[in-house]
KEDO-394566 format. One record per residue (C-alpha): chain; residue in one letter; x negated, y, z negated; residue number from 1. Coordinates in nm, 4 decimals, padded with zeros to 6 digits. Layout:
<pts>
PT mol type       px       py       pz seq
PT   A    a        X        Y        Z NUM
...
</pts>
This chain:
<pts>
PT mol type       px       py       pz seq
PT   A    m  02.0956  08.6037 -08.8782   1
PT   A    n  02.2984  08.6291 -08.5566   2
PT   A    c  02.4793  08.3112 -08.6438   3
PT   A    l  02.5810  08.4635 -08.9832   4
PT   A    v  02.6985  08.7821 -08.8191   5
PT   A    s  02.8965  08.5834 -08.5612   6
PT   A    r  03.0711  08.3902 -08.8352   7
PT   A    l  03.1537  08.7047 -09.0261   8
PT   A    l  03.2866  08.8705 -08.7125   9
PT   A    a  03.5001  08.5706 -08.6500  10
PT   A    l  03.6917  08.6576 -08.9705  11
PT   A    f  03.7870  08.9862 -08.8249  12
PT   A    t  03.9411  08.8781 -08.4907  13
PT   A    p  04.2601  09.0802 -08.4397  14
PT   A    a  04.4675  08.7764 -08.5244  15
PT   A    r  04.2880  08.7159 -08.8534  16
PT   A    r  04.2372  09.0708 -08.9775  17
PT   A    g  04.5473  09.0905 -09.1858  18
PT   A    a  04.4922  08.7570 -09.3562  19
PT   A    t  04.1328  08.8334 -09.4308  20
PT   A    v  04.2067  09.1763 -09.5785  21
PT   A    l  04.4933  09.0371 -09.7783  22
PT   A    l  04.2626  08.7604 -09.9193  23
PT   A    v  04.0050  09.0247 -10.0143  24
PT   A    l  04.2658  09.2307 -10.1905  25
PT   A    l  04.4055  08.9277 -10.3776  26
PT   A    l  04.0613  08.8130 -10.4823  27
PT   A    a  03.9785  09.1557 -10.6221  28
PT   A    a  04.3073  09.1530 -10.8212  29
PT   A    v  04.3008  08.7996 -10.9600  30
PT   A    i  03.9327  08.7571 -11.0688  31
PT   A    p  03.9663  08.6546 -11.4360  32
PT   A    d  03.9206  08.9984 -11.5870  33
PT   A    r  04.2534  09.1591 -11.4878  34
PT   A    e  04.2266  09.4743 -11.6920  35
PT   A    a  04.3408  09.7609 -11.4600  36
PT   A    e  04.0165  09.9486 -11.4945  37
PT   A    h  03.8177  09.6512 -11.3750  38
PT   A    v  04.0506  09.5658 -11.0951  39
PT   A    g  04.0117  09.9287 -10.9824  40
PT   A    d  03.6296  09.8874 -11.0031  41
PT   A    r  03.6534  09.5856 -10.7726  42
PT   A    l  03.8908  09.7483 -10.5287  43
PT   A    q  03.6685  10.0635 -10.4947  44
PT   A    v  03.4062  09.8225 -10.3526  45
PT   A    a  03.6342  09.5745 -10.1686  46
PT   A    l  03.8333  09.8303 -09.9669  47
PT   A    p  03.5362  10.0176 -09.8131  48
PT   A    l  03.3461  09.6921 -09.7551  49
PT   A    a  03.6477  09.5377 -09.5776  50
PT   A    g  03.6826  09.8598 -09.3766  51
PT   A    w  03.3197  09.8542 -09.2816  52
PT   A    a  03.3387  09.4850 -09.1713  53
PT   A    c  03.6385  09.5749 -08.9571  54
PT   A    a  03.4610  09.8900 -08.8192  55
PT   A    f  03.1579  09.6730 -08.7435  56
PT   A    a  03.3867  09.4234 -08.5532  57
PT   A    n  03.5287  09.7228 -08.3609  58
PT   A    g  03.1833  09.8433 -08.2700  59
PT   A    e  03.2105  10.1435 -08.5085  60
PT   A    g  03.0063  10.0182 -08.8057  61
PT   A    g  02.7360  10.2862 -08.7834  62
PT   A    a  02.9714  10.5793 -08.7551  63
PT   A    y  03.1780  10.4356 -09.0456  64
PT   A    a  02.8726  10.4062 -09.2611  65
PT   A    l  02.7660  10.7651 -09.1787  66
PT   A    r  03.1088  10.9046 -09.2662  67
PT   A    f  03.1206  10.6996 -09.5875  68
PT   A    a  02.7712  10.8296 -09.6835  69
PT   A    a  02.8800  11.1864 -09.6191  70
PT   A    s  03.1853  11.1321 -09.8357  71
PT   A    w  02.9762  10.9787 -10.1147  72
PT   A    l  02.7259  11.2654 -10.0990  73
PT   A    t  03.0129  11.5199 -10.1174  74
PT   A    v  03.1699  11.3521 -10.4153  75
PT   A    h  02.8431  11.3248 -10.6126  76
PT   A    g  02.7306  11.6723 -10.5037  77
PT   A    l  03.0503  11.8112 -10.6542  78
PT   A    k  03.0253  11.6011 -10.9687  79
PT   A    n  02.6692  11.7191 -11.0306  80
PT   A    g  02.7096  12.0786 -10.8964  81
PT   A    l  03.0201  12.1846 -11.0921  82
PT   A    g  02.8503  12.1542 -11.4344  83
PT   A    d  03.0666  12.1971 -11.7415  84
PT   A    i  03.3681  12.3783 -11.5910  85
PT   A    p  03.7013  12.2484 -11.7137  86
PT   A    l  03.7827  12.0860 -11.3712  87
PT   A    n  03.4756  11.8637 -11.4087  88
PT   A    r  03.5519  11.7371 -11.7553  89
PT   A    r  03.6775  11.3846 -11.8043  90
PT   A    p  03.9988  11.3279 -12.0117  91
PT   A    g  03.8083  11.0696 -12.2275  92
PT   A    g  03.5123  11.3035 -12.2756  93
PT   A    g  03.2120  11.3793 -12.0769  94
PT   A    l  03.1327  11.5606 -11.7468  95
PT   A    q  03.1148  11.4615 -11.3806  96
PT   A    g  03.4893  11.3952 -11.3490  97
PT   A    f  03.5625  11.5910 -11.0338  98
PT   A    p  03.6443  11.4226 -10.8002  99
PT   A    s  03.7141  11.0595 -10.8642 100
PT   A    g  03.4484  10.8625 -10.6710 101
PT   A    h  03.6351  10.5388 -10.7215 102
PT   A    t  03.9346  10.6790 -10.5546 103
PT   A    a  03.7416  10.8527 -10.2775 104
PT   A    a  03.5768  10.5164 -10.1843 105
PT   A    a  03.9006  10.3179 -10.2107 106
PT   A    s  04.1030  10.5719 -09.9976 107
PT   A    f  03.8271  10.5877 -09.7424 108
PT   A    g  03.8348  10.2100 -09.6910 109
PT   A    a  04.2144  10.1890 -09.7078 110
PT   A    s  04.2447  10.4723 -09.4451 111
PT   A    y  04.0217  10.2877 -09.1951 112
PT   A    l  04.1926  09.9563 -09.2607 113
PT   A    a  04.5371  10.1128 -09.2081 114
PT   A    q  04.4472  10.3202 -08.9067 115
PT   A    g  04.1634  10.1350 -08.7389 116
PT   A    c  04.2087  09.7720 -08.8134 117
PT   A    l  04.5615  09.6745 -08.9230 118
PT   A    q  04.7894  09.8783 -08.6941 119
PT   A    r  04.9657  09.5562 -08.5887 120
PT   A    n  05.0181  09.4399 -08.9455 121
PT   A    p  05.1914  09.7260 -09.1340 122
PT   A    w  05.2512  09.5092 -09.4398 123
PT   A    v  04.8832  09.4469 -09.5054 124
PT   A    a  04.7992  09.8066 -09.4043 125
PT   A    g  05.0506  09.9152 -09.6601 126
PT   A    a  04.8972  09.6807 -09.9249 127
PT   A    s  04.5554  09.8323 -09.8636 128
PT   A    v  04.6985  10.1834 -09.9196 129
PT   A    i  04.8783  10.0721 -10.2332 130
PT   A    a  04.5519  09.9137 -10.3558 131
PT   A    a  04.3752  10.2494 -10.3122 132
PT   A    g  04.6577  10.4091 -10.5081 133
PT   A    f  04.6171  10.1399 -10.7744 134
PT   A    t  04.2429  10.2268 -10.7950 135
PT   A    g  04.3276  10.5868 -10.8627 136
PT   A    a  04.5850  10.4962 -11.1217 137
PT   A    s  04.3342  10.2676 -11.2956 138
PT   A    r  04.1028  10.5710 -11.3374 139
PT   A    i  04.3789  10.7698 -11.5024 140
PT   A    e  04.4720  10.4825 -11.7284 141
PT   A    a  04.1114  10.4413 -11.8320 142
PT   A    r  04.0964  10.8111 -11.9102 143
PT   A    a  03.8074  10.8476 -11.6758 144
PT   A    h  03.9928  11.1010 -11.4570 145
PT   A    d  04.3002  11.3192 -11.4710 146
PT   A    i  04.5613  11.3284 -11.1932 147
PT   A    w  04.3960  11.6213 -11.0012 148
PT   A    q  04.0500  11.4567 -11.0063 149
PT   A    v  04.2114  11.1415 -10.8619 150
PT   A    f  04.4145  11.3424 -10.6080 151
PT   A    w  04.1034  11.5252 -10.4827 152
PT   A    g  03.9025  11.2050 -10.4724 153
PT   A    a  04.1786  11.0504 -10.2484 154
PT   A    m  04.1759  11.3587 -10.0297 155
PT   A    i  03.8020  11.3605 -09.9857 156
PT   A    g  03.8006  10.9830 -09.8947 157
PT   A    w  04.0841  11.0290 -09.6477 158
PT   A    v  03.9512  11.3450 -09.4829 159
PT   A    f  03.6046  11.2065 -09.4374 160
PT   A    e  03.7414  10.8853 -09.2881 161
PT   A    r  03.9864  11.0595 -09.0520 162
PT   A    a  03.8519  11.4052 -08.9716 163
PT   A    f  03.4876  11.3411 -08.9094 164
PT   A    r  03.5151  11.0944 -08.6261 165
PT   A    r  03.3431  11.1628 -08.3010 166
PT   A    r  03.6741  11.1915 -08.1176 167
PT   A    s  03.8117  11.4319 -08.3783 168
PT   A    l  03.4981  11.6466 -08.3741 169
PT   A    r  03.4996  11.6482 -07.9952 170
PT   A    t  03.8603  11.7560 -07.9861 171
PT   A    l  03.7932  12.0280 -08.2529 172
PT   A    w  03.4952  12.1566 -08.0503 173
PT   A    q  03.7006  12.1665 -07.7281 174
PT   A    r  03.9834  12.3591 -07.8998 175
PT   A    l  03.7306  12.6027 -08.0421 176
PT   A    k  03.5738  12.6586 -07.6891 177
PT   A    d  03.9230  12.6984 -07.5425 178
PT   A    r  04.0233  12.9565 -07.7983 179
PT   A    i  03.7039  13.1538 -07.7540 180
PT   A    a  03.7488  13.1481 -07.3799 181
PT   A    r  04.1129  13.2775 -07.4131 182
PT   A    l  04.0062  13.5506 -07.6531 183
PT   A    t  03.7089  13.6624 -07.4485 184
PT   A    g  03.8693  13.6095 -07.1040 185
PT   A    l  03.5727  13.3970 -06.9931 186
</pts>
């Protein structure tokens, strides 16, 4: 098992990260069925998995997985909790349209790749963000979601990836304590 993990981590050395992520994105796009909806289906898996592999290589795999799980639970909690209100209706018919889970997953992975893995390779970081955007567009084209459902899916993925990091929470807590101290004079 350790040998397999070592080999996988070798793919994500800083020098190879861009090439590896680009290869994953290209494979997701060129697998024989190139219908936009199916490419989006593959990217909504490929982006967060590539992000997790990179997070694992950075020693952040557990925290990444927890944030992703929280994002997933939020998306599916909203889909199931909103019932039959118009916002939750899919353009092609049916419910559980708000927010787009495909887009949330893709934007979560793309955000980590761009900010935590590919800072030295802006072209591939940009390609990962474009791939997440393509995922959202594929959901609109398939009439699975409207633009607002896709937008809020992207926002949820991005916010959970960026905002709920230990460092972000620590900074938020410190700012809150400082503000309370200023207000109370303590």
